[in-house]
N, C-alpha and C positions, 0 to 999 in steps of 0.2 A: 770276353769278360772284362768288366770295368775294374780299374784299379781301386777306385774309391766309390763308395755308395753314398746315397743321400744321408744315411745315418752317420757316416764318417764326417760329412760336412756339418751336420747338426752338432756333433760332439766338439768340433773345433770352436764353434761360437757359443758354447754352453756357458751361461753366467756362473755356474758353480765351479768352473775350471779356471776362469780368468778373463773372460770377455766382459764387455760393458754394454749396457743398453744405450741406444741412441734413437733419435727421430730423424728419418730421412725425408727431405723435401725435394720433390722434383720441381724444377723451375719450368713454368709454362712460358714458352716463347712463341710468339706469333710473328711470322714474317710476311710482309706484303711486297709483292713484286710490282713496283710502280714505274718501271722503265717505259719510256715513250714508245708507243706502237704495240705494246703487249697488253694482253688482257690481264687485269689484276688477279693474282692468285693468292689464296690464303693457305698457310700451312700451320698446323698445330704440331709442334715438335714434341713436347712432353705433356703428360696428363695434368701436372700441377698437384698431384696427390702428395700426402704426407702420411707416413706410417712408421711404426716402431720396428727396429731391427737390432740384432746383436752383432757387435763388431769386436775385432781384436785391434786395439789401438796401440801404435808403436810410435815412439818419438826418437828417431835415430839422431845421435850426436854427429856433427860434422865439424871439420876444421879445415879451412882453406888457407893455405900458406900464402902470405903476401911478401912484398920485398922486405918490410921491416916488422910488420905486425900481422899476426894471424887473426882471421875472423872465425869466431866460434859461434855455434848456434845449434839448432835442431830442426829436423824436418819431420813434421807429423805425417803419419801414414795410417791407413786403416785397411783391414781385410774384412770383406763381407762375402756372404754366399751369393753367387750369381743369381740363384733363383729368388732371393729376397729383393734384389734390385735389378730386374731385367732391362730396364730402360735408363740406367744410370748414365749420366753424361757430365761434361764439364759445366760448371756454374750451378750445379745442384748444391744443396746445403745439407749439412749433417750437424745436428745438435747433440753433443755427447752429454749424457746425464752426469751429474756430480758423482764422484766416487767417494763413498763413505766407509768408515769402519763399522764394526758390529755395534759399537756404543753410540754411533751417530756423528762422530767427528768427521769433518770433510777433509779428504786427502787432496782432491782436485775439484774445483768448482765446475758447474755446468759451462761448457765451452761450445761456441758456434764456429764451425769450419766451412769454408768454401771449397768445393772440389775443383782442383786445378788440373789433374790428370787422372785418367782411368786406364788401368792396365789389367785386362782380363787374362787369366791363365788358360782359358778355353777348356778347362777340366771341371770347374765348379766353383772357383773362388775368383774374386776380383780385388785387386789392390788399388787404392786411390791415394793420390798425393793431395794433402790438405794444406789450406792456408787459414790460420786463425783469424777471426774477424773481430 
């Protein structure tokens, strides 16, 4: 018996509860093997598709102590359902929609992120480390 069902994962990324919508872009990479003496080979790594997903966006604060001055910043992360992004990889892009209030005021503007690291939990969710563009 599974610990969590598809309905559980859907509830985690429900817009009514606190997730945000985003557009996920798979980067299409084409590799050519042009080494001398080998037959050229073509590989299509990702499909190059773009589609809407719901994500949980988190921006952890961090503080790195130096010798005299600490460096402070934040590390943006996102959690997605693995079934929404089955071919997610480094260098894919995620455009997070603007977060607004009920009266239309913008809390955070639309932001484009580059996916730097992919950490699947092998249960149904994947955490990605992001870099703002």
